[in-house]
C-alpha positions as CSV (number, residue, x, y, z in Angstrom):
1,M,112.4,114.9,41.5
2,N,114.8,112.5,41.6
3,L,114.8,109.0,40.9
4,L,114.3,107.6,44.1
5,T,111.2,109.8,44.9
6,F,110.0,109.2,41.4
7,I,110.0,105.1,42.2
8,G,108.7,105.5,45.6
9,S,105.5,107.6,44.1
10,W,104.9,104.8,42.2
11,L,105.2,102.0,44.7
12,I,102.6,103.7,46.9
13,V,100.5,104.6,44.1
14,L,100.8,100.7,43.1
15,V,100.3,99.9,46.2
16,S,97.0,102.4,46.7
17,L,95.6,100.4,44.4
18,L,96.0,97.0,45.4
19,W,94.6,98.2,48.8
20,I,91.4,100.0,46.7
21,S,90.4,96.5,45.4
22,T,87.9,95.5,47.1
23,I,86.8,91.8,48.4
24,Q,82.9,91.6,48.6
25,A,81.4,88.7,50.8
26,K,79.1,87.8,48.8
27,E,75.3,88.4,48.8
28,S,72.6,86.0,50.5
29,I,70.0,85.3,47.6
30,G,67.3,83.7,50.3
31,R,67.3,82.3,53.7
32,V,66.2,78.9,55.9
33,V,62.3,79.8,57.3
34,K,62.0,76.2,58.4
35,R,64.0,73.3,59.4
36,K,63.7,70.1,61.0
37,G,66.6,67.4,62.0
38,L,70.0,67.4,60.1
39,V,70.7,69.5,57.5
40,Y,73.5,70.9,56.4
41,K,75.3,72.6,53.0
42,R,78.4,72.0,51.0
43,F,80.7,74.8,49.3
44,R,83.4,76.0,47.6
45,P,84.4,79.2,49.6
46,D,85.2,82.1,47.0
47,Q,84.6,86.0,47.2
48,N,84.0,88.7,44.6
49,V,86.8,91.0,43.6
50,K,86.3,94.3,42.2
51,R,88.8,96.1,40.4
52,L,87.9,99.8,41.0
53,W,90.1,100.8,38.4
54,T,88.3,98.6,35.4
55,G,84.9,97.6,37.2
56,E,85.6,94.7,36.2
57,T,84.3,91.9,38.9
58,Y,85.4,88.4,39.2
59,M,85.2,85.7,41.7
60,K,88.6,84.4,43.3
61,R,88.6,81.0,44.4
62,V,90.2,81.0,48.2
63,A,90.0,77.3,48.6
64,D,90.5,74.0,47.0
65,K,88.2,71.8,48.7
66,D,84.4,72.2,49.4
67,E,83.2,73.1,53.4
68,T,80.6,71.7,55.2
69,Q,78.5,74.1,57.1
70,G,75.4,73.3,59.4
71,V,72.1,74.9,58.2
72,H,69.8,76.8,60.7
73,L,66.8,78.6,61.1
74,D,67.5,81.7,59.4
75,S,70.5,80.9,58.0
76,D,71.6,82.8,54.8
77,I,71.5,80.6,51.2
78,F,74.2,81.3,48.6
79,A,74.4,81.0,45.0
80,G,77.0,78.1,44.7
81,D,75.1,76.0,47.9
82,T,74.3,72.4,47.5
83,I,71.9,71.9,50.2
84,I,71.7,68.4,52.1
85,T,69.0,66.8,54.4
86,E,69.3,63.5,56.2
87,E,66.9,60.9,57.0
88,A,63.6,62.1,59.0
89,S,65.0,65.5,57.8
90,F,63.6,68.6,56.0
91,V,64.2,72.2,55.3
92,Q,62.5,75.1,53.6
93,M,63.9,78.1,52.1
94,E,62.4,81.6,50.7
95,L,64.7,83.2,48.2
96,N,64.8,87.0,47.7
97,D,61.9,87.1,44.8
98,K,59.3,85.0,47.4
99,T,59.9,81.5,45.7
100,I,59.6,78.5,48.0
101,L,61.9,75.7,48.0
102,T,61.5,72.2,50.2
103,L,63.7,69.6,50.4
104,G,62.2,66.8,52.0
105,P,64.2,63.9,53.6
106,K,67.6,62.3,52.5
107,G,67.6,64.6,49.9
108,Q,70.0,66.9,47.6
109,M,69.8,70.2,45.8
110,T,72.3,73.0,44.6
111,V,71.5,76.6,44.0
112,Q,74.2,76.8,40.5
113,S,73.4,80.7,39.9
114,F,70.5,83.6,41.1
115,M,70.2,87.0,39.6
116,M,67.7,89.2,40.3
117,N,66.9,92.7,38.5
118,N,63.6,92.9,39.7
119,P,60.6,90.8,40.8
120,E,59.7,90.4,37.1
121,A,63.3,89.9,35.4
122,R,65.1,87.2,37.0
123,E,67.7,84.3,36.6
124,G,68.4,80.9,38.4
125,I,69.7,77.5,37.9
126,F,68.9,74.8,40.4
127,S,69.7,71.5,39.9
128,H,68.2,68.7,42.1
129,A,70.0,64.9,42.9
130,Q,68.4,63.2,45.5
131,G,65.3,62.9,47.4
132,I,61.6,64.6,46.9
133,L,61.9,68.9,46.3
134,K,58.8,71.4,46.0
135,M,59.4,74.4,44.3
136,R,57.1,77.4,44.2
137,V,57.5,80.3,41.8
138,P,54.7,82.6,43.1
139,R,55.7,85.2,40.9
140,P,55.7,85.0,37.5
141,I,58.9,85.5,35.4
142,K,58.3,87.6,32.7
143,Q,62.1,88.2,31.4
144,G,64.6,85.2,31.8
145,N,63.5,82.5,33.7
146,Y,64.3,79.5,36.0
147,Q,66.0,76.2,35.2
148,L,65.3,73.2,37.2
149,H,67.8,70.4,36.0
150,L,67.3,66.7,37.0
151,P,69.9,64.0,36.5
152,H,68.2,63.0,33.2
153,I,65.4,65.8,32.5
154,S,65.3,69.7,33.1
155,M,62.6,72.6,32.6
156,G,61.9,76.0,32.2
157,I,60.1,77.7,34.7
158,R,58.2,81.2,34.7
159,G,55.5,80.6,37.8
160,T,54.2,77.6,39.1
161,T,54.0,75.4,42.0
162,L,55.7,71.5,40.8
163,M,57.4,68.5,43.1
164,T,60.2,66.6,41.6
165,Q,61.5,63.1,43.1
166,I,64.6,61.6,42.2
167,S,64.7,57.6,43.4
168,N,67.2,55.1,44.1
169,S,66.0,53.0,41.2
170,D,66.9,56.0,38.4
171,Q,63.3,56.8,38.3
172,E,62.7,60.6,38.2
173,H,59.1,61.6,38.6
174,I,57.9,65.6,38.4
175,A,54.2,66.1,39.8
176,L,52.7,69.5,38.2
177,L,50.7,70.9,41.0
178,E,49.3,74.1,39.6
179,G,50.3,76.0,35.9
180,L,51.6,74.6,33.1
181,L,55.6,73.6,32.6
182,D,57.6,72.4,29.6
183,V,60.0,69.4,30.3
184,Y,63.6,68.7,28.5
185,H,64.2,65.3,27.5
186,R,66.7,64.9,24.5
187,D,65.5,66.9,21.5
188,Q,61.9,66.2,22.9
189,I,59.6,68.6,24.9
190,Y,56.8,67.6,26.9
191,N,53.9,69.9,28.0
192,M,52.4,69.6,30.9
193,K,49.6,71.3,32.6
194,G,48.4,71.4,36.2
195,G,47.3,67.6,37.6
196,D,49.4,66.0,35.2
197,V,53.0,63.6,36.7
198,L,55.7,62.7,34.4
199,Q,57.6,59.6,35.2
200,Y,60.9,59.1,33.6
201,D,62.7,55.2,33.8
202,D,66.4,54.8,33.1
203,Y,65.9,51.7,31.7
204,D,62.9,52.5,29.4
205,Q,64.6,56.0,28.6
206,V,61.2,57.7,27.5
207,P,59.3,60.4,29.8
208,N,56.0,59.2,30.4
209,V,53.3,61.7,31.3
210,M,49.6,60.7,32.9
211,N,47.4,62.6,34.8
212,V,46.2,62.3,38.4
213,S,44.6,65.3,38.9
214,E,42.9,64.6,41.8
215,K,45.5,62.9,43.7
216,L,48.1,65.7,43.2
217,L,45.3,68.0,46.1
218,P,47.2,66.5,49.3
219,L,50.8,67.1,47.5
220,S,49.6,70.7,47.7
221,M,48.9,71.4,50.9
222,T,52.1,69.1,52.1
223,E,55.2,71.5,53.8
224,D,57.3,68.9,55.2
225,L,57.5,66.2,52.5
226,H,57.5,63.5,55.1
227,E,54.4,61.6,53.3
228,V,54.9,61.9,50.0
229,N,56.2,59.4,47.7
230,L,55.4,60.3,43.9
231,A,56.6,57.1,42.8
232,R,53.2,55.8,44.0
233,L,51.4,58.4,41.6
234,Q,50.6,55.6,38.9
235,A,47.3,55.9,36.9
236,G,45.1,52.7,37.9
237,S,46.6,52.5,40.6
238,N,44.7,51.6,44.2
239,H,47.8,53.5,45.9
240,H,48.6,56.5,45.0
241,L,50.0,58.2,47.8
242,K,52.2,55.9,50.0
243,I,52.3,57.5,53.6
244,I,55.7,57.2,55.1
245,P,55.3,57.7,59.2
246,K,56.5,61.0,60.1
247,A,59.6,61.7,62.0
248,P,59.4,61.5,66.0
249,A,59.3,64.7,67.8
250,S,62.6,64.1,69.7
251,E,65.7,64.6,67.5
252,T,68.0,63.5,69.9
253,T,70.3,60.6,69.0
254,P,69.1,56.9,70.3
255,P,71.3,55.4,72.8
256,N,73.8,52.7,71.9
257,R,73.8,54.5,68.2
258,K,77.3,56.4,67.0
259,K,77.0,60.1,66.1
260,S,77.1,60.8,62.6
261,W,79.8,63.0,61.7
262,Q,77.5,65.8,60.4
263,E,75.8,65.6,63.7
264,I,78.9,66.4,65.5
265,L,79.3,69.5,62.9
266,L,76.2,70.8,64.3
267,E,76.6,70.1,68.1
268,N,80.1,72.1,67.7
269,Q,78.7,75.0,65.9
270,N,75.3,75.3,68.5
271,A,78.2,74.9,71.5
272,P,78.2,78.6,73.3
């Protein structure tokens, strides 16, 4: 074998190895089961890249900026997605382990990570930055847990139903509809049971747990979160539930109003 043949053979092997390196699309971790109004997601495009000769899998970033995409019924949800709802809008997502996430109007949440080995062993990290989020985890987590992070407080979830609200006045609320929950703030742990509401005020910077069990019953039945305001769930108040008018049946753009860039995006995606 002469030198040129030897070099040529190695070039073929090298090119083959590079070609065998498979680029796999992200796996869907859930889907949208309900949606009303204007909902979209922000994400950083990347890919799972697997080197077959080492078995190593890593994330390859293929863009330097986030992309925005409209969210529709049956849209796939992926780890890394940030879900955003506009005014008079809501979205409900079902993850692969049957966990239900419902995000109310003018809300924002991120699925930072999600892994499931089996229905009883799974890990997930979620963050809630704005609006109202309802999270129902019907299957108990025996190995691992879910972490839900708010701007100032966080919690570990193994199986429960709860709602969180981030208000514009630097207040955070957690309403535990059923089950038990441990909430973490700095080096303190706050134990909650079904019917409890935890309130955090950026001014006081100390969480306060109160029991308003009978007032939480309407929240457990609410699906679109248009009628919920956890900030009104205060002990001793006669106005525990502030009623917010539901969105009108028509979702068309009112006359003489300039369409937002999100609405234009959705229209373009729906165009044939």
